[in-house]
C-alpha distance (Angstrom), angle and dihedral (degrees) to the residues before:
residue distance angle dihedral
X1 . . .
X2 3.84 . .
X3 3.81 121.0 .
X4 3.79 106.4 -67.7
X5 3.80 91.5 -140.0
X6 3.82 88.6 71.3
X7 3.81 96.3 48.8
X8 3.80 116.5 99.2
X9 3.78 132.0 -178.8
X10 3.79 124.3 -139.9
X11 3.79 115.8 -160.6
X12 3.79 115.3 -162.7
X13 3.79 106.9 -145.5
X14 3.78 107.5 164.9
X15 3.77 120.8 126.6
X16 3.78 138.4 128.8
X17 3.78 99.0 -128.0
X18 3.80 95.4 -112.7
X19 3.80 102.8 119.0
X20 3.80 96.2 72.6
X21 3.79 98.7 26.8
X22 3.00 128.5 -173.6
X23 3.81 91.2 28.1
X24 3.81 91.2 45.9
X25 3.80 123.1 51.6
X26 3.80 137.2 169.4
X27 3.81 91.1 -79.8
X28 3.82 94.3 35.4
X29 3.81 105.1 41.6
X30 3.80 117.3 167.1
X31 3.80 95.7 -92.0
X32 3.82 91.2 67.2
X33 3.82 95.0 43.6
X34 3.81 126.4 97.2
X35 3.78 108.1 -123.7
X36 3.82 98.2 149.3
X37 3.80 118.9 33.1
X38 3.79 128.9 -36.8
X39 3.80 97.4 -45.6
X40 3.79 125.8 77.4
X41 3.80 120.7 -122.6
X42 3.81 93.1 -100.5
X43 3.81 91.2 47.4
X44 3.80 89.3 51.9
X45 3.81 89.4 49.7
X46 3.81 90.9 55.7
X47 3.82 92.0 41.9
X48 3.80 94.9 56.8
X49 3.81 92.5 46.8
X50 3.81 95.0 51.2
X51 3.80 96.4 91.3
X52 3.80 88.8 59.8
X53 3.81 105.6 21.9
X54 3.82 118.3 29.3
X55 3.79 122.5 -148.1
X56 3.79 94.3 -98.3
X57 3.82 89.4 63.6
X58 3.80 95.8 46.1
X59 3.81 118.1 106.1
X60 3.78 124.0 -169.6
X61 3.79 129.1 -163.1
X62 3.77 113.2 -161.7
X63 3.82 138.2 134.2
X64 3.81 136.6 -90.7
X65 3.81 92.4 -96.8
X66 3.82 95.5 56.5
X67 3.80 102.4 32.1
X68 3.85 97.0 86.6
X69 3.82 92.5 50.8
X70 3.82 92.3 46.1
X71 3.81 91.1 50.4
X72 3.80 88.8 51.6
X73 3.80 93.8 48.8
X74 3.82 97.1 43.8
X75 3.83 110.6 44.0
X76 3.82 89.4 157.5
X77 3.83 91.0 68.2
X78 3.83 114.0 79.2
X79 3.82 108.5 -112.0
X80 3.81 91.6 -129.8
X81 3.81 87.6 62.3
X82 3.80 94.1 58.0
X83 3.79 100.3 84.9
X84 3.78 125.4 -170.3
X85 3.80 115.3 -149.1
X86 3.81 112.4 -132.5
X87 3.81 86.5 -135.4
X88 3.80 134.1 -5.5
X89 3.79 113.4 -93.4
X90 3.82 100.1 166.1
X91 3.78 126.4 -108.5
X92 3.82 105.4 -56.8
X93 3.84 96.3 63.7
X94 3.83 92.4 37.5
X95 3.80 91.8 54.7
X96 3.80 89.3 42.8
X97 3.79 90.6 55.1
X98 3.80 91.7 52.4
X99 3.82 91.8 45.3
X100 3.82 90.2 50.3
X101 3.81 91.1 52.5
X102 3.80 95.3 43.8
X103 3.78 94.6 48.2
X104 3.79 86.3 56.0
X105 3.81 99.3 45.7
X106 3.83 97.0 35.2
X107 3.82 110.5 19.3
X108 3.79 114.4 -152.4
X109 3.79 93.0 17.9
X110 3.79 128.0 145.0
X111 3.79 129.5 -127.4
X112 3.76 133.5 -155.2
X113 3.81 115.7 -160.3
X114 3.80 117.7 -146.6
X115 3.82 133.6 176.9
X116 3.80 113.4 -121.4
X117 3.78 97.0 -141.4
X118 3.79 107.8 54.1
X119 3.79 129.1 108.4
X120 3.81 122.7 -132.9
X121 3.80 111.2 -176.8
X122 3.83 94.6 -174.5
X123 3.83 103.4 46.6
X124 3.82 97.9 167.4
X125 3.81 91.5 55.1
X126 3.79 89.1 45.5
X127 3.82 95.8 51.4
X128 3.80 93.3 52.3
X129 3.82 87.6 60.8
X130 3.80 91.2 56.7
X131 3.78 92.4 64.2
X132 3.84 97.5 67.4
X133 3.82 88.2 43.5
X134 3.80 91.1 56.3
X135 3.81 90.9 44.0
X136 3.79 89.5 55.5
X137 3.80 90.5 47.4
X138 3.80 90.8 52.1
X139 3.80 87.8 57.4
X140 3.81 91.2 58.6
X141 3.79 99.7 -94.6
X142 3.77 129.0 123.9
X143 3.79 106.2 -125.7
X144 3.78 130.1 -160.9
X145 3.80 129.6 -164.9
X146 3.79 112.2 -133.6
X147 3.78 122.7 -161.1
X148 3.80 122.2 -135.3
X149 3.83 107.1 -104.6
X150 3.79 107.3 -124.1
X151 3.83 94.9 -178.2
X152 3.84 136.7 3.7
X153 3.80 96.6 -80.7
X154 3.82 116.7 -172.0
X155 3.81 95.0 -170.5
X156 3.82 97.1 69.2
X157 3.77 134.7 67.0
X158 3.81 116.5 -122.2
X159 3.80 135.9 -133.2
X160 3.79 114.8 -140.5
X161 3.81 122.2 -149.1
X162 3.83 121.8 -163.5
X163 3.83 92.6 -113.7
X164 3.79 140.5 2.1
X165 3.77 113.1 -51.0
X166 3.77 130.9 -153.1
X167 3.81 108.6 -127.8
X168 3.78 111.6 -126.8
X169 3.81 94.6 27.2
X170 3.81 105.0 147.2
X171 3.78 93.6 -136.3
X172 3.80 134.8 95.4
X173 3.82 112.1 -123.0
X174 3.81 130.4 -169.0
X175 3.80 115.3 -87.5
X176 3.79 115.7 -135.7
X177 3.81 99.8 -166.9
X178 3.78 148.3 -29.4
X179 3.79 116.5 -116.6
X180 3.76 125.5 -156.9
X181 3.81 122.9 -127.4
X182 3.83 104.6 -57.4
X183 3.77 132.5 -148.7
X184 3.80 116.4 -104.4
X185 3.81 95.7 -95.4
X186 3.81 91.5 52.3
X187 3.79 92.5 44.0
X188 3.81 90.1 55.2
X189 3.82 89.6 53.0
X190 3.79 90.8 49.1
X191 3.80 93.5 52.6
X192 3.81 96.0 43.6
X193 3.82 92.7 50.0
X194 3.81 93.5 63.1
X195 3.81 90.0 -140.9
X196 3.80 99.4 99.0
X197 3.79 137.9 76.8
X198 3.78 131.0 -176.3
X199 3.78 113.8 -98.6
X200 3.82 104.5 -125.0
X201 3.82 96.1 179.2
X202 3.82 98.2 -109.0
X203 3.82 115.8 137.2
X204 3.81 136.4 175.7
X205 3.82 129.9 -162.3
X206 3.75 148.1 130.7
X207 3.77 106.4 -85.6
X208 3.80 89.9 -127.5
X209 3.83 90.0 55.2
X210 3.81 92.4 52.6
X211 3.80 92.4 46.8
X212 3.80 89.6 50.6
X213 3.81 89.7 52.5
X214 3.81 90.3 50.3
X215 3.80 90.9 52.1
X216 3.79 89.2 52.8
X217 3.80 101.6 41.7
X218 3.81 104.8 21.1
X219 3.82 103.7 27.5
X220 3.81 96.8 159.7
X221 3.80 92.7 56.8
X222 3.81 91.8 40.6
X223 3.81 90.6 54.3
X224 3.80 92.1 49.1
X225 3.81 92.8 50.6
X226 3.80 92.0 45.9
X227 3.82 89.7 54.0
X228 3.81 93.1 62.8
X229 3.81 117.0 109.3
X230 3.82 119.7 -114.8
X231 3.80 113.6 -59.7
X232 3.81 94.2 -117.9
X233 3.80 94.5 48.4
X234 3.84 119.6 108.5
X235 3.82 90.1 -122.2
X236 3.80 97.1 55.6
X237 3.80 100.9 94.6
X238 3.79 94.8 39.3
X239 3.80 89.5 53.8
X240 3.80 91.4 43.9
X241 3.80 89.6 55.4
X242 3.80 89.7 55.2
X243 3.79 97.8 39.8
X244 3.79 108.2 37.6
X245 3.84 96.5 64.7
X246 3.82 87.8 59.9
X247 3.81 92.3 61.5
X248 3.81 119.9 102.8
X249 3.80 115.6 -92.5
X250 3.80 100.2 -127.3
X251 3.79 140.4 127.2
X252 3.79 123.0 -111.3
X253 3.83 88.9 -119.6
X254 3.81 93.9 60.9
X255 3.80 96.7 34.3
X256 3.80 101.0 44.5
X257 3.80 119.9 -6.7
X258 3.81 96.8 59.4
X259 3.83 91.0 50.0
X260 3.79 110.3 39.2
X261 3.80 119.5 90.9
X262 3.80 101.4 -150.6
X263 3.82 97.8 70.3
X264 3.79 121.4 137.2
X265 3.77 130.5 174.2
X266 3.78 139.5 -148.3
X267 3.80 111.7 -147.5
X268 3.79 110.5 -142.1
X269 3.77 123.3 -149.8
X270 3.79 120.1 -141.4
X271 3.82 103.3 -47.1
X272 3.79 92.7 161.6
X273 3.79 92.5 -100.7
X274 3.79 124.3 173.4
X275 3.78 131.5 162.8
X276 3.84 87.1 -144.2
X277 3.72 100.6 -127.3
X278 3.81 115.0 56.6
């Protein structure tokens, strides 16, 4: 396990509040709502990471509508680390922005990427799976956490391993491919083979490794992010407002994960995971 002081967590908390309308709105999207207990989904996300990543090393990318509510709900996260995108550009540029900042403020550091709006009913079991993912990232790989498929779901993408995997094995294994959302017949084959996990959108890497992948596979966006002034400079956010809308609008799966060669995966067992919506 790498030094914990150089491990950071990025929580992706965009969203327009449409999925659970009318309960969720632009300023009250599902990640800031309380569906299970007294803590919102984003508060629960931070809570379960605390044993590995304290609040001062949590970074959040959100939007102008949600930022005030997130700041109110998460006083343990430094306000400067709750960043509002000028415009949504999907996950690849958002993660690139965070990697660009972190490589500046903590060179050589690692990042774990986590959705803000998922439920994990067994957090202790979940956190132990993050450790081998970060170990693999420290070795220069890009790691992904795959969730045990409990039924043939057609609403998720899948991670394919070369052979059957034992869910809950605390070891990062090579990933053969990423598969898009399948039809029901294909999903049944995936689940019965024992070689597939659900792709839950959780990734782990050295920030320098991700930035290198962006330069190779998304050079226009990489160049734009590299052109930003230092994060602490007074000009940073004004330049970000001009520059970020010019980035490609593309997910990290399409832009990076389906192309890089050094991808490994940790296959989770049943940690009580749900994306709260399907």
